C-alpha positions as CSV (number, residue, x, y, z in Angstrom):
1,X,-48.9,39.1,30.5
2,X,-46.7,41.8,29.6
3,X,-48.4,44.8,30.9
4,X,-48.9,44.2,34.2
5,X,-47.8,42.5,37.2
6,X,-50.1,40.7,38.8
7,X,-47.8,41.1,42.5
8,X,-48.5,44.6,42.2
9,X,-52.2,44.3,42.0
10,X,-51.9,41.9,44.9
11,X,-50.6,44.8,47.3
12,X,-52.6,47.5,45.6
13,X,-55.4,45.6,47.0
14,X,-54.1,45.5,50.5
15,X,-53.3,49.4,50.8
16,X,-57.1,49.9,51.7
17,X,-57.1,47.2,54.4
18,X,-54.7,49.0,56.1
19,X,-55.5,52.5,55.5
20,X,-56.5,54.1,58.5
21,X,-57.5,58.0,58.4
22,X,-58.5,58.0,62.5
23,X,-55.9,56.6,63.4
24,X,-54.1,59.7,64.6
25,X,-57.2,60.7,66.5
26,X,-57.7,57.6,68.5
27,X,-59.9,56.0,66.3
28,X,-62.5,59.0,65.9
29,X,-62.9,59.7,61.7
30,X,-65.1,63.1,62.8
31,X,-62.3,64.1,64.2
32,X,-60.0,63.2,61.5
33,X,-62.4,65.5,59.1
34,X,-62.6,68.8,61.6
35,X,-59.8,70.6,59.8
36,X,-61.3,69.9,56.1
37,X,-62.5,72.8,54.3
38,X,-64.0,71.3,51.4
39,X,-67.5,70.0,50.1
40,X,-68.0,66.2,50.0
41,X,-69.5,64.2,48.1
42,X,-69.8,60.3,48.4
43,X,-71.3,57.8,45.7
44,X,-71.4,53.9,46.8
45,X,-72.7,50.9,44.8
46,X,-75.5,48.8,46.2
47,X,-72.8,45.8,45.0
48,X,-69.2,46.5,45.5
49,X,-67.8,44.7,48.2
50,X,-64.6,46.5,48.7
51,X,-66.0,49.9,49.6
52,X,-69.4,49.0,50.8
53,X,-72.4,51.3,50.8
54,X,-72.3,51.0,55.0
55,X,-69.1,51.8,55.2
56,X,-69.8,54.8,52.9
57,X,-72.6,55.3,55.3
58,X,-70.0,55.8,58.6
59,X,-68.1,58.2,56.3
60,X,-71.2,60.0,55.5
61,X,-71.8,60.0,59.5
62,X,-68.1,61.1,60.7
63,X,-68.7,64.1,58.1
64,X,-72.1,64.9,59.7
65,X,-70.6,65.1,63.0
66,X,-67.7,67.3,62.0
67,X,-70.2,69.8,60.6
68,X,-69.2,69.6,57.2
69,X,-71.1,69.6,53.8
70,X,-71.5,66.1,52.5
71,X,-73.7,64.6,49.8
72,X,-74.0,61.4,49.4
73,X,-75.7,58.7,46.7
74,X,-76.3,54.9,46.3
75,X,-76.4,53.6,43.0
76,X,-78.0,50.3,42.4
77,X,-75.4,48.1,40.2
78,X,-74.9,45.3,40.2
79,X,-71.4,45.3,38.8
80,X,-69.3,44.9,42.5
81,X,-66.7,46.9,42.8
82,X,-66.2,47.5,39.0
83,X,-69.5,49.3,38.8
84,X,-67.7,53.1,38.1
85,X,-66.1,51.6,35.4
86,X,-69.4,50.9,34.0
87,X,-71.9,52.9,31.7
88,X,-74.6,53.6,34.1
89,X,-77.0,55.7,33.1
90,X,-77.8,57.1,37.0
91,X,-74.4,57.1,38.4
92,X,-73.5,59.5,34.7
93,X,-76.3,61.5,35.6
94,X,-75.4,62.0,38.9
95,X,-71.4,62.7,38.7
96,X,-72.5,65.1,35.7
97,X,-75.0,67.2,38.1
98,X,-72.2,67.3,40.8
99,X,-69.3,67.9,38.2
100,X,-72.0,71.3,36.4
101,X,-72.6,72.5,40.0
102,X,-69.0,72.8,41.0
103,X,-68.1,74.7,37.6
104,X,-71.0,77.3,38.3
105,X,-70.0,77.4,42.1
106,X,-66.0,77.9,40.9
107,X,-66.5,79.3,37.0
108,X,-65.9,82.8,36.2
């Protein structure tokens, strides 16, 4: 394969293992989110082993504890971590709705 070095893929898959957004807040993820001014939208896929629905719900809980505006949905899928790349009608419907809402709220 001339286009992609397999070693870079190995490194990319390790980055999330070492990412600790709450490290600077003594492990308190909610405290980490306090300065944020965005609205949040968290999507998980039922079969994603890399970013599990359990972890997504932990993030949602921390956002709620930080009094942030957050929406969450878990999409049923059998494609695992690559689900976001697949033509899953419910996923596309949810994204379209979210993007349309953002466009209405920020449009002219």
